[in-house]
C-alpha positions in Angstrom: 36.2 0.6 15.1 33.7 2.4 16.3 33.0 5.0 13.6 34.0 6.0 10.3 33.0 8.3 7.7 30.3 5.3 6.1 29.1 3.9 9.5 27.9 5.0 12.9 27.7 3.7 16.6 23.8 3.8 17.2 22.8 2.2 20.7 20.4 -0.2 20.1 17.7 -2.1 22.6 16.6 -5.6 23.2 12.9 -4.6 22.7 10.7 -6.5 21.4 7.9 -3.6 20.5 10.9 -1.8 18.3 11.9 -4.9 17.3 8.3 -6.0 15.8 7.8 -2.6 14.5 11.4 -3.4 12.8 10.1 -6.0 11.2 7.0 -5.4 9.6 9.0 -2.0 8.0 10.1 -4.7 5.9 6.7 -7.1 5.3 4.2 -5.9 3.8 5.9 -2.5 2.8 9.6 -3.3 1.3 8.9 -6.5 0.5 6.3 -5.7 -1.9 7.6 -2.0 -3.2 10.9 -4.3 -4.3 9.1 -7.0 -6.2 7.0 -3.9 -7.9 10.2 -2.5 -8.9 11.7 -5.4 -10.2 8.7 -6.1 -12.1 8.7 -2.4 -13.5 12.1 -3.0 -14.7 11.7 -6.8 -16.4 9.1 -4.7 -17.8 5.7 -6.7 -16.9 2.0 -4.3 -17.8 0.5 -5.6 -14.4 2.4 -3.1 -11.4 1.3 -0.2 -9.6 2.8 3.4 -11.2 4.6 4.7 -8.7 7.5 7.2 -8.2 10.0 7.7 -10.3 12.5 8.2 -8.0 11.1 5.6 -5.6 13.7 2.5 -5.9 11.6 0.1 -3.8 14.6 -2.6 -4.3 17.4 -0.3 -3.2 15.3 0.7 0.1 14.9 -3.3 0.7 18.3 -3.9 0.8 19.2 -1.3 3.0 16.9 -2.5 5.4 18.4 -6.2 4.5 22.1 -4.4 5.7 20.4 -2.9 8.8 18.9 -6.5 10.3 22.4 -7.7 9.3 24.2 -5.2 11.2 21.7 -6.0 14.6 23.3 -7.8 16.8 22.7 -11.4 17.4 20.5 -11.1 20.2 18.5 -8.0 18.1 18.9 -10.7 15.7 16.9 -13.4 17.3 14.9 -11.1 19.5 13.4 -9.8 16.1 13.1 -13.0 13.8 10.9 -14.6 16.7 8.4 -11.9 16.8 5.1 -13.1 16.5 6.3 -16.8 16.2 3.7 -19.4 17.8 6.9 -21.5 18.6 9.5 -18.8 19.4 13.3 -20.6 19.1 14.1 -20.1 23.2 17.7 -20.7 22.3 20.3 -18.6 23.9 21.3 -16.5 21.4 25.3 -15.7 21.2 26.1 -12.1 22.9 23.3 -12.2 24.8 23.9 -10.3 28.1 21.6 -9.1 31.6 21.7 -5.1 31.9 21.3 -4.4 35.8 20.5 -1.6 37.7 23.1 0.0 40.2 21.1 -2.7 43.2 21.9 -5.7 41.0 18.8 -7.1 40.8 16.3 -5.1 39.0 16.7 -6.2 35.1 16.6 -3.0 31.9 16.5 -4.1 28.8 19.2 -4.8 27.7 21.2 -2.1 25.1 23.8 -3.2 22.4 26.4 -0.9 20.5 25.7 -1.6 16.6 27.9 0.1 13.5 25.2 1.1 10.9 25.8 2.6 7.4 23.9 6.1 7.7 23.3 6.1 4.0 20.8 2.7 4.4 19.2 4.3 7.2 18.5 7.5 4.6 17.6 5.5 1.9 14.8 3.9 4.1 13.8 7.5 5.3 12.9 8.7 1.9 10.6 5.9 1.7 9.0 7.0 4.2 9.1 11.0 2.7 7.2 9.1 -0.2 4.7 7.3 2.1 3.8 10.8 3.9 3.2 12.7 1.2 0.8 9.7 -0.4 -0.8 9.7 2.6 -1.5 13.4 2.6 -2.9 13.2 -1.1 0.6 15.4 -2.7 1.4 12.6 -4.8 0.0 12.3 -8.2 0.7 8.3 -8.6 -0.6 5.5 -7.9 0.9 5.1 -4.2 -2.1 5.9 -2.0 -3.9 3.4 -3.8 -0.5 0.9 -3.5 -0.4 1.9 0.6 -4.5 1.8 0.7 -4.1 -1.9 -0.7 -1.6 -3.3 1.3 -3.2 -1.8 4.7 -6.1 -4.1 3.9 -4.3 -7.6 2.6 -3.2 -7.1 6.2 -5.8 -5.8 8.3 -7.1 -8.1 10.9 -10.2 -10.1 10.3 -13.3 -8.1 10.4 -11.4 -4.8 10.2 -10.7 -1.9 7.5 -7.4 -1.6 6.7 -5.6 1.7 7.4 -2.7 3.3 5.5 -1.7 5.8 7.7 -1.2 3.7 10.4 0.7 1.2 8.3 2.8 4.5 7.4 3.2 5.3 11.2 3.9 2.2 12.1 7.1 2.4 9.8 7.8 5.7 10.8 8.1 4.2 14.7 10.3 1.3 13.2 12.9 3.8 11.4 12.7 6.9 14.4 15.3 4.2 16.6 17.5 4.7 14.4 17.6 8.4 13.8 17.6 8.9 18.1 19.5 11.8 18.7 23.1 11.2 19.9 22.6 12.7 23.6 25.3 12.7 26.5 23.4 9.9 27.6 24.3 7.9 24.7 27.9 8.3 25.0 28.1 7.7 28.4 25.9 4.1 27.9 27.8 3.6 24.9 31.1 3.1 27.4 29.1 1.3 30.0 27.9 -2.0 27.7 31.0 -1.1 25.7 31.8 -5.6 25.9 28.0 -5.8 24.2 29.2 -4.5 20.9 30.5 -5.8 17.7 33.5 -8.1 18.0 33.2 -8.6 21.5 32.0 -11.1 24.0 30.4 -9.8 27.2 30.0 -10.9 30.6 26.4 -12.6 31.7 25.9 -9.6 33.4 26.8 -5.5 33.5 26.1 -3.5 36.3 25.2 0.0 35.7 26.4 2.6 38.1 24.4 5.1 39.5 25.7 7.5 36.7 25.0 4.9 34.2 21.3 4.7 35.5 20.9 7.8 35.2 22.0 8.2 31.7 19.7 5.1 31.4 16.9 6.4 32.4 17.3 9.4 30.1 17.1 7.7 27.4 14.4 4.5 27.8 12.3 8.1 27.9 13.6 9.1 24.2 13.1 5.0 23.6 9.7 5.6 24.8 8.9 8.1 23.2 10.3 7.1 19.6 8.5 3.6 19.6 4.6 4.5 21.2 4.6 7.5 18.4 2.2 10.8 19.8 0.0 8.2 21.5 0.4 8.7 25.6 -1.3 5.1 26.7 1.2 3.1 24.3 4.1 5.2 25.8 3.2 4.5 29.4 2.7 1.3 28.7 6.2 1.1 26.7 8.2 3.3 29.1 6.9 0.9 32.3 8.4 -2.4 30.8 11.2 -0.5 30.0 12.0 1.2 33.5 
């Protein structure tokens, strides 16, 4: 089943940069929000006063379902991000994606079925974050973000809550990529790597599929790099 009213098939890359952003959406932000929400429900007094309609526990649960919807190779890459000793075992379902010459390797793409309601739930949190860093929230959310940014800043550097929120947005952006004609072409090209399938060890794109890949990769790099031209150039080069 590729698509139902409750699920949507998307195309996701086995890209370390994006998956690192995706994992960082949970910790520190969504995990700490969930802990604060549960503390409020338990009647604890030492809690951040956040917007009443910001359900951190529901957002964290939604992120967890999105993580579980990732194909095994993407979960493998994601959980190995920043590990001092990565697990180099080959995950099930992994394959190599080649350009039409059969030699140039591309970043593998995988079909995944996600619930758009989970994406919307996480996106609603981002809207709260943006209002807070822009000074349009009258709760303690801005202070909450500043505290987390300070706690997670590199040694010797001040925390940057705006960067924390922008990184969160970049992690979410890949799940919001427009479904353009090239997406349909590529979903067909890598269908054997979709849910419930056993892909071959290699998939070689046709020239038409290669053109679609290049267009998709351009949109992907724009989403992952955000507004930084330098980061876009580096990411696009790595995914050419």
